[in-house]
N, C-alpha and C positions, 0 to 999 in steps of 0.2 A: 467482581468485575463491574466496572462502571457501565451503565446502560445509556449514558448521555450520547447524543448524536454529536459527531465531530464537527458538523457544519450543516448549514441550511442550504447553501449552494457552493459547491466546491470550486467553482470558477470565479468566485467574487471574494474580495477582501471584506470579511465580515467582523464587525465589532459587537460583542455582547454587551448589553447595558442593563444594569439593575440598580436599585436604590436600597438604602436602609435607614430606618428611623422615621418612617412615615407616620406610624401610629403612636410616636412618643409625645409626651407632654412638654419635654424640654430639649434643648439642644438643636443643632442643625439637622437637615436631612443630607445625607451623603450619597453620591452615586458613583459608580465606576463604569468605565468603558475598557474592554479588553479584546485585543486581536490576538488570537492563538494560532500557532502553526497548524496546518491541516492535519498533520500527523501527531499532534499532541495527544498524549494518553496519561492518565493518572487514575489508578483504581480507587483512590480515596475521594476524588472529586465528586461533589454532589452539591445540591442546594445547601447553602450555609446553615439554614435552620435545622437541618438534619445531622449536623456535624458538632462534635464537641469543640469547645473553645481551643483546646490544644491543637486539634486537627486543622481547625481553620487557620491558625497562625503557621502551622507547618506548610499548609497548602499555599498561603499567601507568598511565602518565600519562593516556593516552587513556581508559582504562576508568574511572579515578577521576573524570575530568571529565564523562564522559557518563552514568555510572550513576545510577540513581534512588537507590540506597543500596548501600554496600559496607562491610565490616568484616573484620578479621582477629582470629582467636582463637589463643591459644597455650596449649600444655600442656608443662610443662618435663620435663627428664629424670628428676627424682625422682618426679614423678607417673607418668610412663611406667613407671618401675620398679615402682611400687605397683599400677597397675590394668592393665597390659600395653598394648602399642602399638596394638592394634586399638581398645580402649576409649578409649585417649588420642586417637586420630584422631577418633573420634565426639564426644568431649568438646570437642575444639578446634573442630570444626564447630558444636556447640551454643553455644560461647562467641562464635563469630563471628556467628551468628544473633541471639544475645542483644543485640548491639550495633547491629543494623540499625535505622536511623531510620524506615524503612517496614516494617511487618509484612508478611511474605509469607503467602500463602495455600497455597503449595505449594513443597516443597523438592525440588530435582533434585540427587541425590547421585551423585557419581562412585564407582562400585564396585558390589558385589552385596550389601552388608549395611550396616545402619544401625540405631542406637538411636533410636526415635522421639523427636521433639522436641516436648514439650507437646502442644497440640491440633492441630498443623499436620501435614497429610498430606505424605507424601514418595514419591518414586519413585527407585529405585536403577537407574542406567544403567551397565552395564559399558562401560569405555572412553568414559564420557560426555564427557570433555574433548576428545574428537575428534568429538563428535556434536552438542553443544549449546553455543550461544555463551556462555551464562551460566556453565556449568561450566568452559569454556576460560578465561573471564575470571577466575573464581576460582582456577583452577590457576596462572595467571600472577601473581596477587597473592600467593597462598600461597608460591610459589617465590621470588619476588623479595624479599619481606619476610624470609623465612627465610635466603636468601643474605645479606642485609644483616646479619642477626644473626651469622651464622657468620663473616663477614668482620671484624666488630667483636670477637668473642672470639678470633679468630686472632691479633690484636695481643697479647693476654695469653699465648697458648699457641701460639707459632709452630711448635713442633716437629711439629705434626700435619698441617701444610699444609691447614688448613681453608679457606684462601683459594683453593685449587684443587679440593680434593675435597668441600668443604662438609659434611664429616662422614660421607660414604659410605664403605663398607668397601673402599677401594682397597689395593692392596699396600703403598703408601707409608705409608698411615695405619696399617695393622696393624703394619708394621715399627717405626713410631714408638712404638706402644703397647708393643711388645715391649721396646724399648730404654729408654723413658722412664716406663713405667707409665701409669696413667690420669690424666686431668685431672679436676677437679670437674665437668666437663660430660658425662662419658661415662655411657652407659646400662649400669649394672651387671647388668641382667637380660639383656643381649644377649650373644651369643658374640663377645666382643671379639677373641679370638684363637681360631684353629681348634681348638687343644688346650686352652685355658684353664689350661695347666700353670703359666705363669710369672706369673699375676696374683695378687696378694695384696690382698684388700679389707680 
């Protein structure tokens, strides 16, 4: 049985917000915003990191069908290099909220910091994707849509094994950067190699 809280305040339209890809070396950061019905229940729902890939995709379909509104925002690698990954994560959340067909009255943000969005109040919740259903739902959408993107660009640049590491800094990913250099999707502002010695931009 899921132990996630169904809402922060029952009397407000709440949107849960979370991002995926913040710690990656390549690709965009994705964020999702999800407004769930107050009575939404799903025993499988949890922080996306604690679920198998198969369960994440099963839940994505369930969330999209049941949600009052949902949307995904994207900030690409070039924007990340310009404004830094923290601001890019907030911007991706803003872009997701921008697209919601129902305007929320309150944003539940996974994490401890956020750039306020217009006139909508927000609450930051540390490890919120393991505490509130709407944030967990957002974490699943952000993660699966980002994974889809990384699988797609893996076809163009198979050397980096993005089909398995999704852009995260695995040993295999770093070795591929050392051997092949960077792709057009790598984040140049990140420490792509531990020593940065062999990279020429």
